[in-house]
C-alpha angles and dihedrals in degrees: 000000000000116000124204116231090251096054096052095074090049094058096080090047091050091049090049092049091050091049091050091050091049092049092047090052091050091049091048091052093047091049090051091050092050092047092050092048090051091049091052091049090048092050092048093047092049101035112146094006133099109271104260091212089065092061096049101073130064119180126195121186120196129177116256115242114250114230 
């Protein structure tokens, strides 16, 4: 393959961008695996019970006074 003089300096940048994309993809997959494993553990630990996270939050909405 013949490279033009302008494309040669771009090769290291292209390789770096490809490496970053590959690493990002690997991190995304690992994060998804960890999240799924945590979800399965949560479901096993709380099987047949009311989800404790549902009971932890109480929200109250009140109108703001108009000045």
